[in-house]
mmCIF file as gemmi writes it, N, C-alpha and C atoms, coordinates in Angstrom:
data_model
loop_
_atom_site.group_PDB
_atom_site.id
_atom_site.type_symbol
_atom_site.label_atom_id
_atom_site.label_alt_id
_atom_site.label_comp_id
_atom_site.label_asym_id
_atom_site.label_entity_id
_atom_site.label_seq_id
_atom_site.pdbx_PDB_ins_code
_atom_site.Cartn_x
_atom_site.Cartn_y
_atom_site.Cartn_z
_atom_site.occupancy
_atom_site.B_iso_or_equiv
_atom_site.pdbx_formal_charge
_atom_site.auth_seq_id
_atom_site.auth_asym_id
_atom_site.pdbx_PDB_model_num
ATOM 1 N N . UNK Axp A 1 ? 18.021 3.739 -4.996 1 0 ? 1 A 1
ATOM 2 C CA . UNK Axp A 1 ? 16.956 4.889 -5.096 1 0 ? 1 A 1
ATOM 3 C C . UNK Axp A 1 ? 16.55 5.243 -6.974 1 0 ? 1 A 1
ATOM 4 N N . UNK Axp A 2 ? 15.302 5.188 -6.791 1 0 ? 2 A 1
ATOM 5 C CA . UNK Axp A 2 ? 14.885 5.417 -7.825 1 0 ? 2 A 1
ATOM 6 C C . UNK Axp A 2 ? 15.085 6.512 -8.802 1 0 ? 2 A 1
ATOM 7 N N . UNK Axp A 3 ? 15.32 6.516 -10.101 1 0 ? 3 A 1
ATOM 8 C CA . UNK Axp A 3 ? 15.666 7.706 -10.65 1 0 ? 3 A 1
ATOM 9 C C . UNK Axp A 3 ? 14.589 8.761 -11.587 1 0 ? 3 A 1
ATOM 10 N N . UNK Axp A 4 ? 13.567 7.881 -11.733 1 0 ? 4 A 1
ATOM 11 C CA . UNK Axp A 4 ? 12.612 8.517 -12.777 1 0 ? 4 A 1
ATOM 12 C C . UNK Axp A 4 ? 11.341 9.182 -11.677 1 0 ? 4 A 1
ATOM 13 N N . UNK Axp A 5 ? 10.548 9.949 -11.803 1 0 ? 5 A 1
ATOM 14 C CA . UNK Axp A 5 ? 9.374 10.636 -11.274 1 0 ? 5 A 1
ATOM 15 C C . UNK Axp A 5 ? 8.435 9.512 -10.947 1 0 ? 5 A 1
ATOM 16 N N . UNK Axp A 6 ? 8.084 8.614 -12.077 1 0 ? 6 A 1
ATOM 17 C CA . UNK Axp A 6 ? 7.229 7.789 -11.285 1 0 ? 6 A 1
ATOM 18 C C . UNK Axp A 6 ? 7.619 6.613 -10.346 1 0 ? 6 A 1
ATOM 19 N N . UNK Axp A 7 ? 8.895 6.351 -10.606 1 0 ? 7 A 1
ATOM 20 C CA . UNK Axp A 7 ? 9.379 5.383 -9.548 1 0 ? 7 A 1
ATOM 21 C C . UNK Axp A 7 ? 9.477 6.181 -8.15 1 0 ? 7 A 1
ATOM 22 N N . UNK Axp A 8 ? 9.933 7.357 -7.978 1 0 ? 8 A 1
ATOM 23 C CA . UNK Axp A 8 ? 9.572 8.143 -7.038 1 0 ? 8 A 1
ATOM 24 C C . UNK Axp A 8 ? 8.076 8.253 -6.227 1 0 ? 8 A 1
ATOM 25 N N . UNK Axp A 9 ? 7.387 8.485 -6.871 1 0 ? 9 A 1
ATOM 26 C CA . UNK Axp A 9 ? 6.008 8.142 -6.554 1 0 ? 9 A 1
ATOM 27 C C . UNK Axp A 9 ? 5.349 7.106 -6.35 1 0 ? 9 A 1
ATOM 28 N N . UNK Axp A 10 ? 5.887 5.92 -6.969 1 0 ? 10 A 1
ATOM 29 C CA . UNK Axp A 10 ? 5.537 4.626 -6.427 1 0 ? 10 A 1
ATOM 30 C C . UNK Axp A 10 ? 5.974 4.364 -5.262 1 0 ? 10 A 1
ATOM 31 N N . UNK Axp A 11 ? 7.384 4.343 -4.938 1 0 ? 11 A 1
ATOM 32 C CA . UNK Axp A 11 ? 8.073 4.345 -3.664 1 0 ? 11 A 1
ATOM 33 C C . UNK Axp A 11 ? 7.04 4.949 -2.429 1 0 ? 11 A 1
ATOM 34 N N . UNK Axp A 12 ? 6.98 6.421 -2.721 1 0 ? 12 A 1
ATOM 35 C CA . UNK Axp A 12 ? 6.537 7.334 -1.775 1 0 ? 12 A 1
ATOM 36 C C . UNK Axp A 12 ? 4.954 6.912 -1.423 1 0 ? 12 A 1
ATOM 37 N N . UNK Axp A 13 ? 4.171 6.801 -2.412 1 0 ? 13 A 1
ATOM 38 C CA . UNK Axp A 13 ? 2.977 6.11 -2.001 1 0 ? 13 A 1
ATOM 39 C C . UNK Axp A 13 ? 2.738 4.598 -1.367 1 0 ? 13 A 1
ATOM 40 N N . UNK Axp A 14 ? 3.786 4.131 -1.727 1 0 ? 14 A 1
ATOM 41 C CA . UNK Axp A 14 ? 3.854 2.577 -0.825 1 0 ? 14 A 1
ATOM 42 C C . UNK Axp A 14 ? 4.212 3.099 0.602 1 0 ? 14 A 1
ATOM 43 N N . UNK Axp A 15 ? 5.136 3.893 0.604 1 0 ? 15 A 1
ATOM 44 C CA . UNK Axp A 15 ? 6.062 4.374 2.359 1 0 ? 15 A 1
ATOM 45 C C . UNK Axp A 15 ? 4.646 4.73 2.917 1 0 ? 15 A 1
ATOM 46 N N . UNK Axp A 16 ? 3.66 5.789 2.122 1 0 ? 16 A 1
ATOM 47 C CA . UNK Axp A 16 ? 2.49 6.316 3.073 1 0 ? 16 A 1
ATOM 48 C C . UNK Axp A 16 ? 1.475 5.092 3.455 1 0 ? 16 A 1
ATOM 49 N N . UNK Axp A 17 ? 1.435 4.303 2.298 1 0 ? 17 A 1
ATOM 50 C CA . UNK Axp A 17 ? 0.773 3.072 2.763 1 0 ? 17 A 1
ATOM 51 C C . UNK Axp A 17 ? 0.943 2.45 4.115 1 0 ? 17 A 1
ATOM 52 N N . UNK Axp A 18 ? 2.162 1.863 3.788 1 0 ? 18 A 1
ATOM 53 C CA . UNK Axp A 18 ? 2.563 1.142 5.126 1 0 ? 18 A 1
ATOM 54 C C . UNK Axp A 18 ? 2.758 1.827 6.478 1 0 ? 18 A 1
ATOM 55 N N . UNK Axp A 19 ? 3.29 3.12 6.321 1 0 ? 19 A 1
ATOM 56 C CA . UNK Axp A 19 ? 2.973 3.815 7.52 1 0 ? 19 A 1
ATOM 57 C C . UNK Axp A 19 ? 1.807 4.102 7.99 1 0 ? 19 A 1
ATOM 58 N N . UNK Axp A 20 ? 0.713 4.416 7.087 1 0 ? 20 A 1
ATOM 59 C CA . UNK Axp A 20 ? -0.56 4.388 7.661 1 0 ? 20 A 1
ATOM 60 C C . UNK Axp A 20 ? -1.018 3.166 8.347 1 0 ? 20 A 1
ATOM 61 N N . UNK Axp A 21 ? -0.826 1.963 7.69 1 0 ? 21 A 1
ATOM 62 C CA . UNK Axp A 21 ? -1.495 0.803 8.232 1 0 ? 21 A 1
ATOM 63 C C . UNK Axp A 21 ? -0.54 0.694 9.647 1 0 ? 21 A 1
ATOM 64 N N . UNK Axp A 22 ? 0.789 0.851 9.607 1 0 ? 22 A 1
ATOM 65 C CA . UNK Axp A 22 ? 1.639 0.419 10.93 1 0 ? 22 A 1
ATOM 66 C C . UNK Axp A 22 ? 0.928 1.427 12.016 1 0 ? 22 A 1
ATOM 67 N N . UNK Axp A 23 ? 0.753 2.42 11.496 1 0 ? 23 A 1
ATOM 68 C CA . UNK Axp A 23 ? 0.297 3.451 12.877 1 0 ? 23 A 1
ATOM 69 C C . UNK Axp A 23 ? -1.13 2.901 13.222 1 0 ? 23 A 1
ATOM 70 N N . UNK Axp A 24 ? -1.909 2.636 12.197 1 0 ? 24 A 1
ATOM 71 C CA . UNK Axp A 24 ? -3.345 1.987 12.702 1 0 ? 24 A 1
ATOM 72 C C . UNK Axp A 24 ? -3.018 0.791 13.62 1 0 ? 24 A 1
ATOM 73 N N . UNK Axp A 25 ? -2.235 0.035 13.159 1 0 ? 25 A 1
ATOM 74 C CA . UNK Axp A 25 ? -2.098 -1.359 14.031 1 0 ? 25 A 1
ATOM 75 C C . UNK Axp A 25 ? -1.326 -0.737 15.399 1 0 ? 25 A 1
ATOM 76 N N . UNK Axp A 26 ? -0.576 0.149 15.452 1 0 ? 26 A 1
ATOM 77 C CA . UNK Axp A 26 ? -0.248 0.714 16.694 1 0 ? 26 A 1
ATOM 78 C C . UNK Axp A 26 ? -1.025 1.271 17.51 1 0 ? 26 A 1
ATOM 79 N N . UNK Axp A 27 ? -1.965 2.085 17.126 1 0 ? 27 A 1
ATOM 80 C CA . UNK Axp A 27 ? -3.136 2.709 17.935 1 0 ? 27 A 1
ATOM 81 C C . UNK Axp A 27 ? -4.182 1.673 18.342 1 0 ? 27 A 1
ATOM 82 N N . UNK Axp A 28 ? -4.209 0.639 17.638 1 0 ? 28 A 1
ATOM 83 C CA . UNK Axp A 28 ? -5.433 -0.457 18.105 1 0 ? 28 A 1
ATOM 84 C C . UNK Axp A 28 ? -4.565 -1.565 19.097 1 0 ? 28 A 1
ATOM 85 N N . UNK Axp A 29 ? -3.611 -1.938 18.545 1 0 ? 29 A 1
ATOM 86 C CA . UNK Axp A 29 ? -3.284 -3.357 19.121 1 0 ? 29 A 1
ATOM 87 C C . UNK Axp A 29 ? -2.155 -2.909 20.478 1 0 ? 29 A 1
ATOM 88 N N . UNK Axp A 30 ? -1.317 -1.683 20.307 1 0 ? 30 A 1
ATOM 89 C CA . UNK Axp A 30 ? -0.55 -1.468 21.352 1 0 ? 30 A 1
ATOM 90 C C . UNK Axp A 30 ? -0.962 -0.583 22.324 1 0 ? 30 A 1
ATOM 91 N N . UNK Axp A 31 ? -1.481 0.49 22.009 1 0 ? 31 A 1
ATOM 92 C CA . UNK Axp A 31 ? -1.93 1.843 22.638 1 0 ? 31 A 1
ATOM 93 C C . UNK Axp A 31 ? -3.344 1.449 23.212 1 0 ? 31 A 1
ATOM 94 N N . UNK Axp A 32 ? -4.258 0.654 22.365 1 0 ? 32 A 1
ATOM 95 C CA . UNK Axp A 32 ? -5.442 0.335 22.728 1 0 ? 32 A 1
ATOM 96 C C . UNK Axp A 32 ? -6.404 1.655 22.906 1 0 ? 32 A 1
ATOM 97 N N . UNK Axp A 33 ? -6.057 2.549 22.107 1 0 ? 33 A 1
ATOM 98 C CA . UNK Axp A 33 ? -6.891 3.952 21.678 1 0 ? 33 A 1
ATOM 99 C C . UNK Axp A 33 ? -8.083 3.501 21.082 1 0 ? 33 A 1
ATOM 100 N N . UNK Axp A 34 ? -7.779 2.869 19.756 1 0 ? 34 A 1
ATOM 101 C CA . UNK Axp A 34 ? -8.58 2.807 18.849 1 0 ? 34 A 1
ATOM 102 C C . UNK Axp A 34 ? -9.481 1.558 18.57 1 0 ? 34 A 1
ATOM 103 N N . UNK Axp A 35 ? -10.201 1.35 18.137 1 0 ? 35 A 1
ATOM 104 C CA . UNK Axp A 35 ? -10.612 -0.285 17.669 1 0 ? 35 A 1
ATOM 105 C C . UNK Axp A 35 ? -10.923 -0.567 16.111 1 0 ? 35 A 1
ATOM 106 N N . UNK Axp A 36 ? -10.842 -1.571 15.698 1 0 ? 36 A 1
ATOM 107 C CA . UNK Axp A 36 ? -10.93 -1.731 14.187 1 0 ? 36 A 1
ATOM 108 C C . UNK Axp A 36 ? -12.788 -1.913 14.197 1 0 ? 36 A 1
ATOM 109 N N . UNK Axp A 37 ? -13.311 -1.708 14.854 1 0 ? 37 A 1
ATOM 110 C CA . UNK Axp A 37 ? -15.06 -1.54 14.493 1 0 ? 37 A 1
ATOM 111 C C . UNK Axp A 37 ? -15.389 -0.296 14.427 1 0 ? 37 A 1
ATOM 112 N N . UNK Axp A 38 ? -14.258 0.841 14.55 1 0 ? 38 A 1
ATOM 113 C CA . UNK Axp A 38 ? -14.712 2.402 14.531 1 0 ? 38 A 1
ATOM 114 C C . UNK Axp A 38 ? -14.711 2.751 13.077 1 0 ? 38 A 1
ATOM 115 N N . UNK Axp A 39 ? -15.308 3.8 12.541 1 0 ? 39 A 1
ATOM 116 C CA . UNK Axp A 39 ? -15.143 4.298 11.368 1 0 ? 39 A 1
ATOM 117 C C . UNK Axp A 39 ? -13.828 4.926 10.93 1 0 ? 39 A 1
ATOM 118 N N . UNK Axp A 40 ? -12.915 5.35 11.733 1 0 ? 40 A 1
ATOM 119 C CA . UNK Axp A 40 ? -11.699 5.543 11.346 1 0 ? 40 A 1
ATOM 120 C C . UNK Axp A 40 ? -10.813 4.734 10.577 1 0 ? 40 A 1
ATOM 121 N N . UNK Axp A 41 ? -11.156 3.194 10.797 1 0 ? 41 A 1
ATOM 122 C CA . UNK Axp A 41 ? -10.597 2.212 10.028 1 0 ? 41 A 1
ATOM 123 C C . UNK Axp A 41 ? -10.973 2.333 8.72 1 0 ? 41 A 1
ATOM 124 N N . UNK Axp A 42 ? -12.367 2.333 8.636 1 0 ? 42 A 1
ATOM 125 C CA . UNK Axp A 42 ? -12.524 2.403 7.287 1 0 ? 42 A 1
ATOM 126 C C . UNK Axp A 42 ? -12.333 3.557 6.378 1 0 ? 42 A 1
ATOM 127 N N . UNK Axp A 43 ? -11.87 4.806 7.005 1 0 ? 43 A 1
ATOM 128 C CA . UNK Axp A 43 ? -11.255 5.915 6.136 1 0 ? 43 A 1
ATOM 129 C C . UNK Axp A 43 ? -9.825 5.705 5.843 1 0 ? 43 A 1
ATOM 130 N N . UNK Axp A 44 ? -9.005 5.188 6.81 1 0 ? 44 A 1
ATOM 131 C CA . UNK Axp A 44 ? -7.881 4.734 6.702 1 0 ? 44 A 1
ATOM 132 C C . UNK Axp A 44 ? -7.653 3.727 5.388 1 0 ? 44 A 1
ATOM 133 N N . UNK Axp A 45 ? -8.488 2.532 5.468 1 0 ? 45 A 1
ATOM 134 C CA . UNK Axp A 45 ? -8.311 1.625 4.376 1 0 ? 45 A 1
ATOM 135 C C . UNK Axp A 45 ? -8.795 2.431 3.083 1 0 ? 45 A 1
ATOM 136 N N . UNK Axp A 46 ? -9.782 3.233 3.148 1 0 ? 46 A 1
ATOM 137 C CA . UNK Axp A 46 ? -10.206 3.842 1.993 1 0 ? 46 A 1
ATOM 138 C C . UNK Axp A 46 ? -9.258 4.759 1.501 1 0 ? 46 A 1
ATOM 139 N N . UNK Axp A 47 ? -8.414 5.228 2.038 1 0 ? 47 A 1
ATOM 140 C CA . UNK Axp A 47 ? -7.307 6.261 1.687 1 0 ? 47 A 1
ATOM 141 C C . UNK Axp A 47 ? -5.956 5.514 1.056 1 0 ? 47 A 1
ATOM 142 N N . UNK Axp A 48 ? -5.477 4.62 2.55 1 0 ? 48 A 1
ATOM 143 C CA . UNK Axp A 48 ? -4.295 3.802 2.031 1 0 ? 48 A 1
ATOM 144 C C . UNK Axp A 48 ? -4.193 2.702 0.935 1 0 ? 48 A 1
ATOM 145 N N . UNK Axp A 49 ? -5.477 1.844 1.01 1 0 ? 49 A 1
ATOM 146 C CA . UNK Axp A 49 ? -5.189 0.802 -0.026 1 0 ? 49 A 1
ATOM 147 C C . UNK Axp A 49 ? -5.189 1.559 -1.378 1 0 ? 49 A 1
ATOM 148 N N . UNK Axp A 50 ? -6.246 2.847 -1.98 1 0 ? 50 A 1
ATOM 149 C CA . UNK Axp A 50 ? -6.019 3.208 -3.032 1 0 ? 50 A 1
ATOM 150 C C . UNK Axp A 50 ? -4.502 3.678 -3.692 1 0 ? 50 A 1
ATOM 151 N N . UNK Axp A 51 ? -3.892 4.237 -2.642 1 0 ? 51 A 1
ATOM 152 C CA . UNK Axp A 51 ? -2.538 4.68 -2.593 1 0 ? 51 A 1
ATOM 153 C C . UNK Axp A 51 ? -1.581 3.588 -3.263 1 0 ? 51 A 1
ATOM 154 N N . UNK Axp A 52 ? -1.789 2.432 -2.478 1 0 ? 52 A 1
ATOM 155 C CA . UNK Axp A 52 ? -0.871 1.441 -2.877 1 0 ? 52 A 1
ATOM 156 C C . UNK Axp A 52 ? -1.011 0.775 -4.145 1 0 ? 52 A 1
ATOM 157 N N . UNK Axp A 53 ? -2.475 0.849 -4.662 1 0 ? 53 A 1
ATOM 158 C CA . UNK Axp A 53 ? -2.779 0.46 -6.087 1 0 ? 53 A 1
ATOM 159 C C . UNK Axp A 53 ? -2.265 1.427 -7.011 1 0 ? 53 A 1
ATOM 160 N N . UNK Axp A 54 ? -2.31 2.742 -6.52 1 0 ? 54 A 1
ATOM 161 C CA . UNK Axp A 54 ? -1.643 3.569 -7.611 1 0 ? 54 A 1
ATOM 162 C C . UNK Axp A 54 ? -0.077 3.402 -7.587 1 0 ? 54 A 1
ATOM 163 N N . UNK Axp A 55 ? 0.351 3.217 -6.626 1 0 ? 55 A 1
ATOM 164 C CA . UNK Axp A 55 ? 1.811 2.905 -6.277 1 0 ? 55 A 1
ATOM 165 C C . UNK Axp A 55 ? 2.117 1.572 -7.142 1 0 ? 55 A 1
ATOM 166 N N . UNK Axp A 56 ? 1.386 0.611 -7.11 1 0 ? 56 A 1
ATOM 167 C CA . UNK Axp A 56 ? 1.622 -0.46 -8.351 1 0 ? 56 A 1
ATOM 168 C C . UNK Axp A 56 ? 1.417 -0.229 -9.728 1 0 ? 56 A 1
ATOM 169 N N . UNK Axp A 57 ? 0.75 0.625 -10.13 1 0 ? 57 A 1
ATOM 170 C CA . UNK Axp A 57 ? 0.3 0.972 -11.474 1 0 ? 57 A 1
ATOM 171 C C . UNK Axp A 57 ? 1.715 1.739 -11.824 1 0 ? 57 A 1
ATOM 172 N N . UNK Axp A 58 ? 2.081 2.858 -10.958 1 0 ? 58 A 1
ATOM 173 C CA . UNK Axp A 58 ? 3.057 3.697 -11.356 1 0 ? 58 A 1
ATOM 174 C C . UNK Axp A 58 ? 4.33 3.035 -11.512 1 0 ? 58 A 1
ATOM 175 N N . UNK Axp A 59 ? 4.526 2.122 -10.447 1 0 ? 59 A 1
ATOM 176 C CA . UNK Axp A 59 ? 5.771 1.432 -10.642 1 0 ? 59 A 1
ATOM 177 C C . UNK Axp A 59 ? 5.969 0.449 -11.869 1 0 ? 59 A 1
ATOM 178 N N . UNK Axp A 60 ? 4.765 -0.307 -12.22 1 0 ? 60 A 1
ATOM 179 C CA . UNK Axp A 60 ? 4.549 -0.77 -13.424 1 0 ? 60 A 1
ATOM 180 C C . UNK Axp A 60 ? 5.18 0.067 -14.715 1 0 ? 60 A 1
ATOM 181 N N . UNK Axp A 61 ? 4.627 1.083 -14.599 1 0 ? 61 A 1
ATOM 182 C CA . UNK Axp A 61 ? 4.838 2.082 -15.887 1 0 ? 61 A 1
ATOM 183 C C . UNK Axp A 61 ? 6.264 2.399 -15.729 1 0 ? 61 A 1
ATOM 184 N N . UNK Axp A 62 ? 6.645 2.818 -14.556 1 0 ? 62 A 1
ATOM 185 C CA . UNK Axp A 62 ? 8.251 3.026 -14.63 1 0 ? 62 A 1
ATOM 186 C C . UNK Axp A 62 ? 9.12 2.084 -14.848 1 0 ? 62 A 1
ATOM 187 N N . UNK Axp A 63 ? 8.985 0.785 -14.745 1 0 ? 63 A 1
ATOM 188 C CA . UNK Axp A 63 ? 9.84 -0.301 -14.973 1 0 ? 63 A 1
ATOM 189 C C . UNK Axp A 63 ? 9.706 -0.398 -16.513 1 0 ? 63 A 1
ATOM 190 N N . UNK Axp A 64 ? 8.417 -0.633 -17.124 1 0 ? 64 A 1
ATOM 191 C CA . UNK Axp A 64 ? 8.113 -0.984 -18.159 1 0 ? 64 A 1
ATOM 192 C C . UNK Axp A 64 ? 8.527 0.172 -19.521 1 0 ? 64 A 1
ATOM 193 N N . UNK Axp A 65 ? 8.098 1.419 -19.416 1 0 ? 65 A 1
ATOM 194 C CA . UNK Axp A 65 ? 8.151 2.381 -20.125 1 0 ? 65 A 1
ATOM 195 C C . UNK Axp A 65 ? 9.562 3.187 -19.95 1 0 ? 65 A 1
ATOM 196 N N . UNK Axp A 66 ? 10.22 3.416 -18.746 1 0 ? 66 A 1
ATOM 197 C CA . UNK Axp A 66 ? 11.203 4.387 -18.557 1 0 ? 66 A 1
ATOM 198 C C . UNK Axp A 66 ? 12.308 3.306 -18.192 1 0 ? 66 A 1
ATOM 199 N N . UNK Axp A 67 ? 12.251 2.136 -18.005 1 0 ? 67 A 1
ATOM 200 C CA . UNK Axp A 67 ? 13.107 1.068 -17.713 1 0 ? 67 A 1
ATOM 201 C C . UNK Axp A 67 ? 13.946 1.508 -16.167 1 0 ? 67 A 1
ATOM 202 N N . UNK Axp A 68 ? 13.03 1.798 -15.135 1 0 ? 68 A 1
ATOM 203 C CA . UNK Axp A 68 ? 13.67 1.968 -13.816 1 0 ? 68 A 1
ATOM 204 C C . UNK Axp A 68 ? 14.099 0.612 -13.31 1 0 ? 68 A 1
ATOM 205 N N . UNK Axp A 69 ? 15.076 0.67 -12.824 1 0 ? 69 A 1
ATOM 206 C CA . UNK Axp A 69 ? 15.706 -0.78 -12.126 1 0 ? 69 A 1
ATOM 207 C C . UNK Axp A 69 ? 16.072 -0.79 -10.676 1 0 ? 69 A 1
ATOM 208 N N . UNK Axp A 70 ? 15.248 0.265 -9.706 1 0 ? 70 A 1
ATOM 209 C CA . UNK Axp A 70 ? 15.697 0.413 -8.635 1 0 ? 70 A 1
ATOM 210 C C . UNK Axp A 70 ? 15.011 -0.913 -7.78 1 0 ? 70 A 1
ATOM 211 N N . UNK Axp A 71 ? 15.682 -1.368 -6.68 1 0 ? 71 A 1
ATOM 212 C CA . UNK Axp A 71 ? 15.017 -2.293 -6.028 1 0 ? 71 A 1
ATOM 213 C C . UNK Axp A 71 ? 13.982 -1.85 -5.196 1 0 ? 71 A 1
ATOM 214 N N . UNK Axp A 72 ? 13.738 -0.68 -4.952 1 0 ? 72 A 1
ATOM 215 C CA . UNK Axp A 72 ? 12.776 -0.036 -3.905 1 0 ? 72 A 1
ATOM 216 C C . UNK Axp A 72 ? 11.303 -0.208 -5.115 1 0 ? 72 A 1
ATOM 217 N N . UNK Axp A 73 ? 11.539 0.114 -6.177 1 0 ? 73 A 1
ATOM 218 C CA . UNK Axp A 73 ? 10.514 0.048 -6.97 1 0 ? 73 A 1
ATOM 219 C C . UNK Axp A 73 ? 9.878 -1.378 -7.327 1 0 ? 73 A 1
ATOM 220 N N . UNK Axp A 74 ? 10.643 -1.928 -7.336 1 0 ? 74 A 1
ATOM 221 C CA . UNK Axp A 74 ? 10.371 -3.489 -7.461 1 0 ? 74 A 1
ATOM 222 C C . UNK Axp A 74 ? 9.702 -3.936 -6.235 1 0 ? 74 A 1
ATOM 223 N N . UNK Axp A 75 ? 9.908 -3.621 -5.346 1 0 ? 75 A 1
ATOM 224 C CA . UNK Axp A 75 ? 9.639 -4.042 -3.853 1 0 ? 75 A 1
ATOM 225 C C . UNK Axp A 75 ? 8.162 -3.268 -3.754 1 0 ? 75 A 1
ATOM 226 N N . UNK Axp A 76 ? 7.981 -2.159 -4.171 1 0 ? 76 A 1
ATOM 227 C CA . UNK Axp A 76 ? 6.848 -1.28 -4.267 1 0 ? 76 A 1
ATOM 228 C C . UNK Axp A 76 ? 5.617 -2.368 -5.023 1 0 ? 76 A 1
ATOM 229 N N . UNK Axp A 77 ? 6.299 -2.932 -6.041 1 0 ? 77 A 1
ATOM 230 C CA . UNK Axp A 77 ? 5.458 -3.321 -7.279 1 0 ? 77 A 1
ATOM 231 C C . UNK Axp A 77 ? 4.945 -4.516 -6.469 1 0 ? 77 A 1
ATOM 232 N N . UNK Axp A 78 ? 5.9 -5.291 -5.696 1 0 ? 78 A 1
ATOM 233 C CA . UNK Axp A 78 ? 5.5 -6.421 -5.006 1 0 ? 78 A 1
ATOM 234 C C . UNK Axp A 78 ? 4.404 -6.278 -3.738 1 0 ? 78 A 1
ATOM 235 N N . UNK Axp A 79 ? 4.516 -5.154 -3.115 1 0 ? 79 A 1
ATOM 236 C CA . UNK Axp A 79 ? 3.62 -5.051 -2.186 1 0 ? 79 A 1
ATOM 237 C C . UNK Axp A 79 ? 2.187 -4.589 -2.526 1 0 ? 79 A 1
ATOM 238 N N . UNK Axp A 80 ? 2.267 -3.926 -3.857 1 0 ? 80 A 1
ATOM 239 C CA . UNK Axp A 80 ? 1.064 -3.579 -4.56 1 0 ? 80 A 1
ATOM 240 C C . UNK Axp A 80 ? 0.339 -5.1 -4.958 1 0 ? 80 A 1
ATOM 241 N N . UNK Axp A 81 ? 1.087 -5.9 -5.531 1 0 ? 81 A 1
ATOM 242 C CA . UNK Axp A 81 ? 0.555 -7.329 -6.079 1 0 ? 81 A 1
ATOM 243 C C . UNK Axp A 81 ? 0.003 -7.977 -4.648 1 0 ? 81 A 1
ATOM 244 N N . UNK Axp A 82 ? 0.599 -7.99 -3.623 1 0 ? 82 A 1
ATOM 245 C CA . UNK Axp A 82 ? 0.289 -8.61 -2.54 1 0 ? 82 A 1
ATOM 246 C C . UNK Axp A 82 ? -1.005 -8.132 -1.889 1 0 ? 82 A 1
ATOM 247 N N . UNK Axp A 83 ? -1.062 -6.768 -2.059 1 0 ? 83 A 1
ATOM 248 C CA . UNK Axp A 83 ? -2.47 -5.978 -1.571 1 0 ? 83 A 1
ATOM 249 C C . UNK Axp A 83 ? -3.45 -6.326 -2.446 1 0 ? 83 A 1
ATOM 250 N N . UNK Axp A 84 ? -3.425 -6.695 -3.636 1 0 ? 84 A 1
ATOM 251 C CA . UNK Axp A 84 ? -4.322 -7.138 -4.579 1 0 ? 84 A 1
ATOM 252 C C . UNK Axp A 84 ? -4.73 -8.333 -4.325 1 0 ? 84 A 1
ATOM 253 N N . UNK Axp A 85 ? -3.972 -9.169 -4.093 1 0 ? 85 A 1
ATOM 254 C CA . UNK Axp A 85 ? -4.207 -10.792 -3.538 1 0 ? 85 A 1
ATOM 255 C C . UNK Axp A 85 ? -4.892 -10.628 -2.293 1 0 ? 85 A 1
ATOM 256 N N . UNK Axp A 86 ? -4.416 -9.865 -1.286 1 0 ? 86 A 1
ATOM 257 C CA . UNK Axp A 86 ? -5.191 -9.942 -0.105 1 0 ? 86 A 1
ATOM 258 C C . UNK Axp A 86 ? -6.794 -9.369 -0.156 1 0 ? 86 A 1
ATOM 259 N N . UNK Axp A 87 ? -6.665 -8.219 -1.08 1 0 ? 87 A 1
ATOM 260 C CA . UNK Axp A 87 ? -8.192 -8.008 -1.218 1 0 ? 87 A 1
ATOM 261 C C . UNK Axp A 87 ? -9.183 -8.94 -2.19 1 0 ? 87 A 1
ATOM 262 N N . UNK Axp A 88 ? -8.645 -9.674 -3.049 1 0 ? 88 A 1
ATOM 263 C CA . UNK Axp A 88 ? -9.184 -10.779 -3.581 1 0 ? 88 A 1
ATOM 264 C C . UNK Axp A 88 ? -9.431 -12.007 -2.812 1 0 ? 88 A 1
ATOM 265 N N . UNK Axp A 89 ? -8.61 -12.519 -1.855 1 0 ? 89 A 1
ATOM 266 C CA . UNK Axp A 89 ? -8.543 -13.475 -0.918 1 0 ? 89 A 1
ATOM 267 C C . UNK Axp A 89 ? -9.916 -13.29 0.238 1 0 ? 89 A 1
ATOM 268 N N . UNK Axp A 90 ? -9.762 -11.858 0.652 1 0 ? 90 A 1
ATOM 269 C CA . UNK Axp A 90 ? -10.5 -11.518 1.538 1 0 ? 90 A 1
ATOM 270 C C . UNK Axp A 90 ? -11.871 -11.48 1.564 1 0 ? 90 A 1
ATOM 271 N N . UNK Axp A 91 ? -11.994 -10.794 0.195 1 0 ? 91 A 1
ATOM 272 C CA . UNK Axp A 91 ? -13.575 -10.804 -0.413 1 0 ? 91 A 1
ATOM 273 C C . UNK Axp A 91 ? -14.03 -12.378 -0.515 1 0 ? 91 A 1
ATOM 274 N N . UNK Axp A 92 ? -13.249 -13.524 -1.088 1 0 ? 92 A 1
ATOM 275 C CA . UNK Axp A 92 ? -13.38 -14.448 -1.339 1 0 ? 92 A 1
ATOM 276 C C . UNK Axp A 92 ? -13.841 -15.457 -0.108 1 0 ? 92 A 1
ATOM 277 N N . UNK Axp A 93 ? -12.964 -15.363 0.57 1 0 ? 93 A 1
ATOM 278 C CA . UNK Axp A 93 ? -12.832 -16.357 1.751 1 0 ? 93 A 1
ATOM 279 C C . UNK Axp A 93 ? -13.356 -15.986 3.338 1 0 ? 93 A 1
ATOM 280 N N . UNK Axp A 94 ? -13.311 -14.734 3.533 1 0 ? 94 A 1
ATOM 281 C CA . UNK Axp A 94 ? -13.667 -14.064 4.801 1 0 ? 94 A 1
ATOM 282 C C . UNK Axp A 94 ? -15.013 -13.428 5.063 1 0 ? 94 A 1
ATOM 283 N N . UNK Axp A 95 ? -15.992 -13.704 5.664 1 0 ? 95 A 1
ATOM 284 C CA . UNK Axp A 95 ? -17.074 -13.109 5.999 1 0 ? 95 A 1
ATOM 285 C C . UNK Axp A 95 ? -17.033 -12.272 7.111 1 0 ? 95 A 1
ATOM 286 N N . UNK Axp A 96 ? -17.347 -10.888 6.807 1 0 ? 96 A 1
ATOM 287 C CA . UNK Axp A 96 ? -17.092 -9.965 8.207 1 0 ? 96 A 1
ATOM 288 C C . UNK Axp A 96 ? -18.776 -9.866 8.689 1 0 ? 96 A 1
């Protein structure tokens, strides 16, 4: 478990990101209640993606400045980096 405040924020924000995306996928794919074409998906992405990017920044600061060594913080940084790569590759190679 993280020891620093920034480490806890990093893990918490990425947990929020993962729960929001997982809940969205359950509502669309399993329950068939919503569709990815609706506006709720835009709002979900607009809230969840910045939360993960903020988690990436706080995780990097926690590791570099406060010497956080928690595995969860490193996992949070990895998820944030994967999200940034997803955004870049989605912008470059996928036409909506």
